C-alpha positions as CSV (number, residue, x, y, z in Angstrom):
1,M,118.7,129.8,107.1
2,S,117.2,132.6,108.5
3,I,113.8,133.6,106.7
4,S,111.8,136.5,108.0
5,F,108.1,135.5,108.5
6,D,106.7,138.2,106.4
7,P,105.4,137.0,103.0
8,S,106.2,139.6,100.9
9,S,109.7,139.5,102.0
10,S,110.0,135.5,102.6
11,L,109.2,134.6,99.1
12,P,112.5,135.3,97.3
13,A,114.6,133.5,100.3
14,V,112.5,130.7,100.1
15,V,112.5,130.3,96.4
16,G,116.3,130.4,96.2
17,R,116.5,127.9,99.0
18,L,114.3,125.5,97.3
19,R,115.8,126.3,93.8
20,A,119.4,125.5,95.3
21,A,117.9,122.2,96.1
22,G,116.8,121.2,93.0
23,C,113.2,122.1,93.1
24,V,112.1,122.4,89.3
25,F,108.8,124.7,90.4
26,A,110.5,126.3,93.2
27,E,108.3,129.4,93.0
28,D,105.0,127.6,93.1
29,E,106.4,125.4,95.9
30,A,107.5,128.6,98.1
31,E,104.1,130.2,97.7
32,L,102.0,127.1,99.2
33,L,104.7,126.8,101.9
34,L,104.2,130.4,102.8
35,S,100.4,130.0,102.9
36,A,100.7,127.1,105.0
37,A,103.1,128.0,107.5
38,R,101.8,129.9,110.5
39,T,105.1,131.0,112.3
40,H,108.4,131.7,111.2
41,T,110.0,128.5,113.0
42,E,107.2,126.2,111.1
43,L,108.2,127.8,108.1
44,T,111.7,127.4,108.2
45,A,111.0,123.7,109.5
46,M,108.9,123.3,106.5
47,V,111.6,124.7,103.6
48,E,114.1,122.4,105.3
49,R,112.2,119.2,105.4
50,R,111.5,120.0,101.0
51,A,115.1,121.4,100.3
52,C,115.9,117.8,102.4
53,G,114.0,116.0,99.4
54,H,110.8,115.3,101.5
55,P,107.7,114.9,99.3
56,L,106.1,118.6,98.8
57,E,102.4,117.0,100.1
58,H,104.1,115.4,102.9
59,V,105.4,118.7,104.0
60,L,101.8,120.6,103.4
61,G,100.0,117.6,105.0
62,W,97.5,117.7,101.9
63,A,97.7,116.9,98.2
64,E,95.1,118.4,95.8
65,F,93.3,115.3,94.0
66,C,90.3,115.8,91.6
67,G,89.8,119.0,93.2
68,L,89.8,118.1,96.8
69,R,92.5,118.5,99.7
70,V,93.5,115.0,100.4
71,A,95.2,114.7,104.1
72,V,98.6,113.2,103.4
73,E,101.1,112.2,106.2
74,P,104.2,110.9,106.1
75,G,104.9,107.5,105.2
76,V,101.4,107.6,103.4
77,F,101.7,107.1,99.1
78,V,100.8,110.4,97.4
79,P,97.8,110.2,94.9
80,R,99.2,111.2,91.8
81,R,97.2,113.3,89.3
82,R,97.2,111.0,86.5
83,T,95.0,108.6,88.7
84,E,92.7,111.1,88.2
85,F,91.8,109.8,85.2
86,L,91.1,106.6,86.4
87,V,88.4,108.4,88.7
88,R,86.9,109.9,85.4
89,R,86.6,106.8,84.0
90,A,85.1,105.1,87.0
91,V,82.4,107.9,86.8
92,A,81.5,107.4,83.0
93,A,81.3,103.9,83.2
94,H,79.2,103.5,86.0
95,P,77.8,106.8,87.1
96,D,74.6,104.6,89.0
97,A,77.2,102.9,91.2
98,G,75.9,102.1,94.3
99,V,78.8,100.1,96.3
100,V,81.9,101.1,95.6
101,V,85.4,99.7,96.8
102,D,88.9,101.6,97.0
103,L,91.3,98.9,96.9
104,C,95.1,99.5,98.1
105,C,93.5,103.0,98.8
106,G,96.5,104.4,100.6
107,S,95.1,108.2,101.4
108,G,91.8,107.2,100.3
109,A,92.5,109.7,97.5
110,V,90.5,107.6,94.8
111,G,87.5,106.4,97.0
112,A,86.9,110.3,98.1
113,A,86.8,111.3,94.6
114,L,84.5,108.6,93.6
115,A,81.9,109.6,96.5
116,A,82.0,113.4,95.5
117,S,81.8,112.6,92.2
118,L,79.0,110.3,91.6
119,P,76.2,111.5,91.6
120,G,74.0,109.3,93.8
121,S,74.0,110.5,97.5
122,A,73.9,106.9,99.0
123,V,76.9,105.2,97.8
124,E,78.2,102.3,100.0
125,L,82.1,103.0,100.1
126,H,84.9,100.7,101.5
127,A,88.3,101.1,101.4
128,S,91.2,98.5,102.4
129,D,95.2,98.8,102.9
130,I,97.6,96.9,104.2
131,E,99.7,99.8,105.6
132,P,98.5,101.1,109.1
133,A,99.4,104.6,108.3
134,A,97.4,104.7,105.1
135,V,94.1,103.5,107.0
136,R,94.6,106.2,109.5
137,C,94.8,108.7,106.5
138,A,92.1,107.3,104.6
139,R,89.8,107.5,107.9
140,R,90.5,111.0,107.7
141,N,89.7,111.7,104.1
142,L,86.6,109.5,103.2
143,P,83.1,110.8,104.0
144,E,81.1,110.0,107.1
145,G,79.4,106.3,106.7
146,A,82.6,105.0,104.5
147,R,84.2,101.9,106.0
148,V,88.2,101.4,106.0
149,H,90.0,98.0,106.6
150,E,93.4,97.3,107.3
151,G,94.2,94.2,105.8
152,D,96.1,92.4,102.3
153,L,94.3,93.6,99.4
154,F,90.2,91.4,99.8
155,D,91.1,89.6,103.0
156,P,89.6,92.3,105.3
157,L,86.5,93.0,103.4
158,P,83.2,91.8,104.7
159,G,82.0,88.8,102.7
160,G,78.9,90.7,102.5
161,L,80.1,92.8,99.6
162,R,80.7,89.5,97.3
163,G,79.0,89.5,94.3
164,R,77.6,93.3,95.1
165,V,80.5,95.7,94.4
166,D,79.8,98.2,91.1
167,I,83.1,99.9,91.0
168,L,86.3,98.4,92.1
169,A,89.1,100.7,92.0
170,A,92.3,99.0,92.8
171,N,95.7,101.3,92.9
172,V,97.9,98.6,92.7
173,P,101.9,98.9,92.6
174,Y,103.2,98.6,89.0
175,V,106.8,99.4,89.3
176,P,109.1,96.2,88.5
177,T,111.0,95.4,91.4
178,E,114.5,96.0,89.4
179,E,113.0,99.8,88.7
180,V,111.9,100.6,91.8
181,G,115.8,102.0,92.4
182,L,115.3,104.3,89.9
183,L,112.4,106.3,90.9
184,P,112.9,109.6,92.1
185,A,114.4,109.7,95.8
186,E,111.4,111.4,97.3
187,A,109.2,108.4,96.5
188,R,111.3,105.5,97.0
189,V,112.7,107.0,100.5
190,H,109.6,108.7,102.0
191,E,106.6,106.4,100.8
192,P,106.1,102.7,101.6
193,L,107.7,100.4,99.3
194,V,104.9,98.1,99.3
195,A,102.9,101.1,97.3
196,L,105.4,101.0,94.8
197,D,106.9,97.5,94.1
198,G,104.9,95.2,91.9
199,G,107.0,92.4,92.0
200,T,109.4,91.0,89.3
201,D,107.4,92.4,85.8
202,G,105.3,95.0,88.2
203,L,102.0,93.0,87.9
204,D,102.1,90.6,90.7
205,V,99.4,92.2,92.8
206,L,97.7,93.4,89.8
207,R,97.1,89.4,89.0
208,R,96.2,88.9,92.5
209,V,93.2,91.2,92.4
210,T,92.1,89.9,88.7
211,A,92.0,86.6,90.1
212,E,89.1,87.3,92.9
213,A,87.9,90.6,91.6
214,G,85.2,88.4,89.6
215,E,84.2,87.3,92.8
216,W,83.3,90.6,94.3
217,L,82.0,92.0,91.4
218,A,78.0,92.5,90.7
219,P,77.1,91.8,87.5
220,G,77.8,94.6,85.0
221,G,80.1,95.7,87.8
222,I,83.9,97.0,86.7
223,L,87.2,96.7,88.0
224,L,89.6,99.6,87.2
225,F,93.3,99.9,87.7
226,E,96.3,102.0,86.1
227,T,99.2,100.6,84.5
228,S,101.9,101.6,82.5
229,E,101.7,101.7,78.4
230,R,104.2,99.3,78.2
231,Q,102.6,96.8,80.6
232,A,99.1,97.5,79.3
233,A,98.9,93.9,76.7
234,D,100.0,91.7,80.1
235,A,97.7,93.4,82.3
236,L,94.5,93.1,79.6
237,A,95.6,89.3,79.4
238,A,95.7,89.0,83.1
239,V,91.9,90.8,83.1
240,A,90.7,88.4,80.3
241,A,91.9,85.5,81.8
242,S,90.2,86.3,85.3
243,G,86.9,85.9,83.2
244,L,86.4,89.7,82.7
245,V,86.1,91.6,79.5
246,P,88.7,94.0,79.5
247,R,89.5,97.0,77.7
248,A,91.9,100.0,77.9
249,A,92.0,103.8,77.9
250,T,94.6,106.3,77.8
251,C,94.9,110.0,78.4
252,E,97.8,111.7,76.7
253,E,97.6,114.9,79.0
254,L,97.9,112.9,82.3
255,Y,100.3,110.5,80.4
256,A,97.8,107.8,82.5
257,T,97.0,104.3,81.0
258,V,93.7,102.8,82.9
259,V,92.5,99.1,82.5
260,V,88.9,98.5,82.9
261,G,87.5,94.8,83.5
262,T,83.8,94.4,83.3
263,K,82.0,91.5,84.8
264,P,79.5,90.4,82.3
265,A,76.0,90.7,83.0
266,A,74.0,87.8,84.4
């Protein structure tokens, strides 16, 4: 493939290559790639990576999330736009939050968005993920002073957080194991399986989170996680079984369902 680096003349060629590869939004993607590439060689490599099925965000090196440009490295889960609804619900429910935890943080997009959206300037922010690549990425994206921990769910968090967390955002995987193979190739091939596979019914990781969440939340603190509409009833039941007060919210525009569990005030 030969592409001239002059943007005005390169656009049709890039669009044609992406369209031939099946990219639905070829024009928009072509403009992003052209704006990111610094040389002809780099442009050619980026276009070919995208045409071969790599997520656009991995090719660009960033994703847009809640108005932020979030760094996303290869092998790291790409933040979805629907998850912006979780951030909005968290800020609306607990605008005075002082301690925030981003569990299963991936790139740290949720934590970064919460830090940018909460009105307080002294939010204590922690994030954790089991994937080393995600931890590295989150450390790039989270604001100065935030602490990123590597390990399984709550295990790496400082014990001093117990009973102090105001917002616990858990971006847990919720795709049932047998349905992972049905996901788009760019997800199942290029994103970590641990960030997608939620077990037999998609709620295995969620149940582990809800079982411990109450120990970490402050009175009045909230747990939030995303799930599918068909899993919502079981997810609400898991939250209730943990002693939290459950409720669900949906956003038709983003096709998002968020479950919130509130720890009763003392």
